[in-house]
C-alpha positions, 0 to 999 in steps of 0.5 A: 500500500505504502511504498516505503524504502530503506532511505525513508526508514533510515530518515524516520529512525534518525528523526525518532532518535533525535526527537525522542532520545536514546533512552526512551526510543526502545519503549516508543518502538514497543508502544508503536508496534503494539498500536500497529498490531492492534490496528492491523487486528482491527482491520483484519477483523473488519475485513473478515466480517465483511467477507462473511457478510458478502458470503452470506449474501451470496448464499442467500441469493443462491437460496432465493434463486433455487427457491424461485426455480422450485416454485416455478417447477411446482407451478408447472407440474401443478398446471400440467396435473390440472390439465391432465385431470380435465382431459383424461376421462375418469377410469371405467368401473369394472363390470363382472361380465367383462372380466372372466375369472382365471383359475390358478389352481388345478383340479385335485387329483382323484383316487384312481383305485375306485375306477375299474 
């Protein structure tokens, strides 16, 4: 993001040494790095939350699209079933004289000893 080279870092170090002094410079560096870490952590947390929200929005949009597709398919199926119900004649009632009974059992064998 910032293009800081070696010359700029050296200039900041020299100015810091002159302004703060050699006795307090290590403590100032520690304090500055702690603030920098807090700021980075805050930005990373915000970035993570924004990415999570964007991901949630994308998932919700996908769910809405899928729901709309399912609704359209259900409507289409419902219309086709309604159309079939009006065009298909009702099933005929079974009549006893039209259907011949089918015998699955063979006649029982008779005793042949009595036949002679």
